[in-house]
GUMIMAR-589701 format. One line per 4 residues: number of its first residue (from 1); their letters; for each residue x, y, z negated of C-alpha. Coordinates in Angstrom, 3 decimals. Layout:
BEGIN
NUM	a	X:Y:Z  ...
This chain:
BEGIN
1	mrhf	0.337:-6.869:-14.500  -1.841:-8.557:-11.906  -4.578:-7.513:-9.544  -8.129:-7.604:-10.916
5	dflt	-6.715:-7.793:-14.447  -9.647:-5.690:-15.666  -12.014:-8.619:-15.066  -13.117:-10.874:-17.878
9	dadr	-11.985:-14.499:-17.743  -15.553:-15.497:-16.893  -15.741:-13.072:-13.965  -12.343:-14.180:-12.726
13	rrlf	-13.483:-17.816:-12.701  -16.727:-16.822:-10.967  -15.016:-14.864:-8.187  -11.720:-16.636:-7.585
17	mrap	-10.897:-20.137:-6.434  -7.266:-19.170:-7.035  -6.629:-16.209:-9.338  -4.018:-13.504:-8.594
21	eafd	-0.571:-14.078:-10.108  1.183:-11.718:-12.517  4.137:-9.591:-11.371  6.321:-6.650:-12.335
25	arsd	9.109:-4.585:-10.778  11.582:-7.429:-11.359  9.527:-9.985:-9.418  10.596:-11.158:-5.969
29	pqfv	10.732:-8.014:-3.759  8.586:-9.595:-1.027  5.900:-10.295:-3.623  6.181:-6.774:-5.058
33	aval	5.973:-5.154:-1.612  2.661:-6.882:-0.893  1.457:-6.274:-4.460  1.721:-2.489:-4.027
37	gatl	-1.816:-2.638:-2.670  -3.495:0.760:-2.795  -0.691:3.142:-3.792  -2.238:6.157:-5.488
41	yspa	-0.502:9.516:-5.008  -0.682:12.269:-7.634  1.037:15.693:-7.785  3.947:15.603:-10.245
45	irpn	2.805:18.945:-11.638  -0.516:17.525:-12.829  -1.210:18.178:-16.521  -1.676:15.027:-18.617
49	laad	-0.120:12.925:-15.870  0.878:10.211:-18.359  -2.680:9.859:-19.636  -3.936:9.652:-16.044
53	ihrr	-1.413:6.938:-15.211  -2.384:4.813:-18.207  -6.085:5.269:-17.413  -5.654:4.246:-13.774
57	vgeg	-4.170:0.882:-14.763  -7.487:0.047:-16.390  -9.192:0.904:-13.088  -7.129:-1.582:-11.093
61	vtsm	-4.252:0.611:-9.899  -0.970:-1.310:-9.643  1.245:1.293:-7.942  1.421:5.078:-8.157
65	vacl	3.580:7.832:-6.694  4.190:11.142:-8.452  4.817:13.634:-5.658  7.407:16.432:-5.802
69	edai	7.245:17.152:-2.093  4.307:18.418:-0.026  1.870:18.286:-2.951  3.916:20.937:-4.793
73	pdae	4.150:24.632:-3.759  7.759:25.645:-3.138  7.676:28.148:-6.005  6.527:25.471:-8.464
77	vara	9.131:22.780:-7.843  11.193:23.436:-10.977  8.077:23.402:-13.145  6.903:20.181:-11.489
81	ernl	10.275:18.553:-12.172  10.077:19.446:-15.863  6.493:18.270:-16.113  7.319:14.988:-14.379
85	vtel	10.151:14.146:-16.769  8.041:15.044:-19.805  5.104:12.932:-18.627  7.249:9.944:-17.650
89	rrca	8.787:9.989:-21.110  5.274:9.829:-22.527  4.581:6.859:-20.271  7.545:5.066:-21.815
93	arpe	5.717:4.916:-25.140  3.304:2.382:-23.592  5.332:0.487:-20.988  2.977:-2.499:-21.081
97	alpl	0.172:-0.350:-19.639  1.967:1.034:-16.593  1.684:0.404:-12.852  4.714:0.353:-10.593
101	lfvr	5.806:3.999:-10.708  7.608:5.823:-7.908  8.591:9.456:-7.383  8.356:11.103:-3.991
105	vrtp	11.280:13.499:-4.007  11.957:16.366:-1.639  15.789:16.303:-1.851  18.367:13.584:-2.589
109	aqip	19.667:15.654:-5.525  16.403:15.124:-7.387  17.080:11.376:-7.676  20.095:11.516:-10.038
113	mivs	18.584:14.511:-11.801  15.391:12.604:-12.686  17.254:9.448:-13.679  19.634:11.403:-15.902
117	alge	16.837:13.458:-17.488  14.865:10.326:-18.347  17.837:8.731:-20.069  16.839:5.569:-21.911
121	dvgv	13.259:5.974:-20.637  14.284:5.451:-17.002  12.911:1.916:-17.210  9.441:3.309:-16.446
125	lsgf	10.560:4.009:-12.876  10.365:1.428:-10.098  11.931:3.678:-7.482  11.605:6.589:-5.086
129	vlpk	9.749:7.505:-1.892  12.092:9.179:0.610  10.310:11.798:2.761  10.979:12.836:6.359
133	ftde	13.281:9.842:6.693  15.630:9.811:9.701  19.022:8.337:10.490  20.561:11.701:9.497
137	sgpe	18.747:12.308:6.192  18.365:8.675:5.187  21.902:7.709:4.110  22.137:10.471:1.492
141	ylea	18.768:9.493:0.014  19.591:5.782:-0.026  23.063:6.305:-1.485  21.474:8.330:-4.276
145	vvea	19.113:5.440:-5.057  21.949:2.898:-5.049  24.146:5.059:-7.280  21.259:5.731:-9.671
149	sadl	20.695:1.981:-9.972  24.342:1.165:-10.628  24.299:1.837:-14.360  20.798:0.512:-15.036
153	dhrl	19.654:-2.963:-15.999  17.157:-3.051:-13.151  17.201:-2.243:-9.451  15.523:0.959:-8.298
157	famp	13.680:0.547:-5.009  13.436:2.952:-2.098  10.509:3.403:0.262  11.497:5.421:3.357
161	lles	8.640:7.539:4.676  8.543:7.804:8.471  6.902:11.138:9.280  9.406:13.246:11.196
165	reim	8.783:14.891:14.532  11.543:12.773:16.075  9.304:9.716:15.803  6.181:11.630:16.825
169	faes	7.467:12.881:20.160  7.441:10.302:22.940  10.832:11.256:24.399  12.728:10.638:21.134
173	rita	10.582:8.083:19.286  12.149:4.749:20.151  15.716:5.994:19.746  14.836:7.625:16.427
177	lhsa	13.102:4.509:15.112  15.970:2.192:16.015  18.466:4.612:14.487  16.434:4.755:11.279
181	rrvv	16.153:0.967:11.259  19.927:0.585:11.412  20.257:2.823:8.350  17.549:0.966:6.438
185	dkyr	19.140:-2.401:7.232  22.376:-1.342:5.516  20.431:-0.890:2.264  17.987:-3.776:2.640
189	dhvl	18.404:-4.949:-0.971  17.003:-1.632:-2.210  14.283:-1.050:0.421  10.963:-2.359:-0.834
193	avrv	8.702:-1.209:2.008  8.479:1.321:4.814  5.682:3.881:4.659  4.064:5.860:7.493
197	gatd	3.223:9.536:6.955  0.219:10.067:9.206  -0.583:13.541:7.864  2.789:14.991:8.873
201	lcaa	2.648:13.160:12.190  -0.745:14.712:12.923  0.638:18.136:11.957  3.015:18.057:14.916
205	yglr	-0.034:18.582:17.147  -2.358:20.374:14.736  -4.574:17.295:14.421  -6.683:16.016:11.537
209	rssd	-9.011:13.062:11.851  -12.518:13.310:10.424  -13.994:10.850:7.931  -16.036:9.395:10.814
213	mtiy	-12.860:8.172:12.495  -9.942:5.944:11.629  -6.328:6.812:12.337  -6.507:4.329:15.210
217	dvrm	-9.004:6.601:16.984  -6.280:9.268:17.150  -4.397:7.762:20.046  -1.081:9.566:19.620
221	iadv	-0.798:8.460:15.982  -1.940:4.940:16.821  0.885:4.743:19.376  3.403:5.822:16.720
225	iadv	2.125:3.190:14.272  2.410:0.508:16.935  6.039:1.456:17.595  6.869:1.600:13.867
229	vnvf	5.535:-1.927:13.394  7.338:-3.045:16.543  10.689:-1.858:15.168  10.277:-2.405:11.403
233	grad	7.619:-5.110:11.044  8.928:-8.004:13.116  8.247:-11.470:11.763  11.833:-12.710:11.732
237	ngyv	13.635:-9.880:9.911  11.170:-7.089:9.285  9.881:-5.103:6.335  6.458:-4.580:4.829
241	vtgp	5.016:-1.519:6.562  2.262:0.149:4.556  -0.909:1.735:5.888  -1.117:5.535:6.228
245	vwey	-3.059:7.729:3.815  -6.849:7.909:3.686  -7.604:11.464:2.592  -11.399:11.637:2.196
249	fsra	-13.375:10.937:-0.949  -16.687:12.803:-0.737  -19.476:12.805:1.773  -19.449:15.239:4.681
253	erif	-22.133:15.682:7.326  -22.022:12.667:9.620  -21.944:12.634:13.377  -21.650:8.869:13.877
257	kpql	-23.390:5.890:12.347  -21.990:4.300:9.167  -19.283:1.727:9.829  -20.549:-0.935:7.406
261	resp	-22.915:-3.630:8.637  -25.973:-3.987:6.429  -26.293:-7.787:6.539  -23.464:-8.694:4.085
265	fveh	-24.997:-6.400:1.481  -28.460:-7.839:2.057  -27.134:-11.388:1.703  -25.485:-10.493:-1.593
269	adra	-28.430:-8.397:-2.814  -26.508:-5.157:-3.171  -27.929:-2.573:-0.770  -27.245:0.089:-3.392
273	lrar	-23.510:-0.626:-3.165  -23.552:-0.061:0.603  -25.319:3.268:0.106  -22.746:4.270:-2.495
277	lias	-19.838:3.395:-0.205  -21.303:5.360:2.688  -22.026:8.371:0.488  -18.372:8.443:-0.592
281	dldg	-17.008:7.966:2.948  -15.545:4.630:1.890  -16.982:2.852:4.906  -14.406:4.646:7.058
285	lmre	-11.634:3.639:4.688  -12.741:0.007:4.760  -12.738:-0.068:8.547  -9.280:1.493:8.602
289	vald	-7.950:-1.080:6.109  -9.224:-3.869:8.369  -7.542:-2.229:11.369  -4.326:-1.753:9.371
293	rang	-4.092:-5.483:8.789  -4.963:-6.285:12.403  -2.085:-4.030:13.470  0.505:-5.512:11.106
297	ltgk	0.320:-3.116:8.137  -0.003:-4.115:4.480  -1.408:-1.982:1.646  -2.529:1.638:1.819
301	tvih	-1.634:5.122:0.637  -4.632:6.643:-1.181  -5.320:9.939:-2.929  -8.364:9.121:-5.065
305	pshv	-9.020:6.328:-7.586  -12.287:5.427:-5.837  -10.259:4.125:-2.883  -8.442:1.464:-4.856
309	aavh	-11.270:-1.042:-5.299  -12.060:-1.019:-1.567  -8.447:-1.667:-0.528  -7.976:-4.458:-3.057
313	alsv	-11.318:-6.169:-2.362  -10.401:-6.382:1.319  -6.958:-7.760:0.411  -8.289:-10.870:-1.320
317	vtce	-7.825:-13.979:0.830  -11.068:-15.644:1.855  -11.597:-19.362:1.372  -11.620:-19.750:5.162
321	eysd	-8.297:-17.941:5.600  -6.716:-20.030:2.848  -7.982:-23.278:4.334  -6.686:-22.408:7.810
325	aadi	-3.299:-21.312:6.453  -2.925:-24.502:4.408  -3.746:-26.672:7.441  -1.258:-24.811:9.653
329	iatg	1.549:-25.124:7.101  0.772:-28.802:6.503  1.137:-29.489:10.226  4.789:-28.476:9.979
333	sggg	7.134:-27.146:12.628  6.484:-29.910:15.126  3.704:-27.981:16.806  0.271:-29.051:17.865
337	acas	-3.216:-27.636:17.559  -6.449:-28.635:15.891  -9.812:-27.136:15.195  -10.235:-25.167:12.006
341	pyrn	-12.155:-26.983:9.245  -14.715:-24.199:9.765  -15.187:-25.331:13.400  -14.974:-21.782:14.724
345	kmne	-11.386:-21.383:15.904  -8.264:-23.224:17.014  -5.302:-23.411:14.621  -2.002:-23.731:16.487
349	skph	0.959:-24.597:14.317  3.828:-22.804:16.041  2.270:-19.405:16.864  0.267:-19.206:13.614
353	ttwa	2.928:-20.321:11.110  4.156:-16.827:10.218  0.566:-15.667:9.737  -0.067:-18.679:7.506
357	hrtm	2.933:-17.983:5.259  2.000:-14.303:4.974  -1.545:-15.310:4.082  -0.257:-17.624:1.360
361	lrar	1.821:-14.792:-0.092  -1.229:-12.523:-0.084  -3.162:-15.341:-1.774  -0.631:-15.382:-4.601
365	vfgv	-0.820:-11.605:-4.966  -4.549:-10.950:-4.595  -6.042:-14.391:-5.133  -8.392:-16.556:-3.087
369	ahed	-12.132:-16.008:-3.324  -14.602:-18.838:-3.794  -16.350:-19.880:-0.605  -19.614:-18.174:-1.558
373	vsfv	-17.876:-14.949:-2.687  -17.516:-12.082:-0.203  -15.850:-8.689:-0.267  -19.220:-7.328:-1.436
377	dllg	-18.913:-9.250:-4.710  -15.267:-8.305:-5.157  -15.899:-4.674:-4.341  -18.838:-4.552:-6.700
381	aglh	-16.700:-5.968:-9.502  -14.028:-3.338:-8.858  -16.371:-0.363:-8.634  -18.549:-1.377:-11.572
385	q	-15.727:-2.121:-14.015
């Protein structure tokens, strides 16, 4: 699979100076972690889950999570487990049309149970999301993933989900994060990315942000995200940390102005697209995605297919970013500074090298847009496909 695979060859040439590269679950883990993009969650109890999964691939989805945890009522867990196994077996009939598939479990025991129940169809699974991850619960989850992988011909990945009250509360946060990091480090070969559970973190204080606000406007959660990135996202030995869930998909009454400037849509003659984004509350999502990247997060948890195109359009590397990154890398490790070819910023080799390499990886995953192509064009292509 590859991002924007739904485009025709002509549209791909029109939009991309460098097209996205293909990948699968066996690709380099760093590539796969960035390629997760907008990870779409769906309840594991959903009827016709297999048909939904196959349909979403055609809409640009490259990673999905079937949830057995908070999305499932306690009394329905057994039924959800049975439904999940049945639907994943149906997915196996068309493996070429699948995204990266993960299961969010609620107990470690569900990991071997699901793997065993799938039998020879287990190849449809890329791994598991591990909820309420702490230094106490984490080892049992991660051992279950490692043991489940032992007899398979491919590695199952784990994605710890940081959402416990220990990391929410100020007096225990840093200790809890470092303890969790030590556990994760022991299983680095199986840990694809670290996810942040903003909904559960908000629940500790009875909070819920509105669609007019980003998660960074909720100061207590923003502080947690900053500390998670500080501990898990360091440039020298860190992990990909993914952006927290955006949970709105239909218009509510607004208090504040829309968060999308009008001028880019005027320049690209698509005012109607801006109106559509605002009506679906996607302007808030787009602002949050931009703030995610500014704060060191990659990708996004989403709960509606309409979110995917926005996340992926904003993930494409611009021609300016690519040019700056190439210049910084070409300068080498000797240091020095020079003006950007765009004459609007200073590129310094030593402090910007990590950014440049990360940008080049994102360019491989999501592609590089032509100089006259903006996120408006890319978003329009994704929403109109």
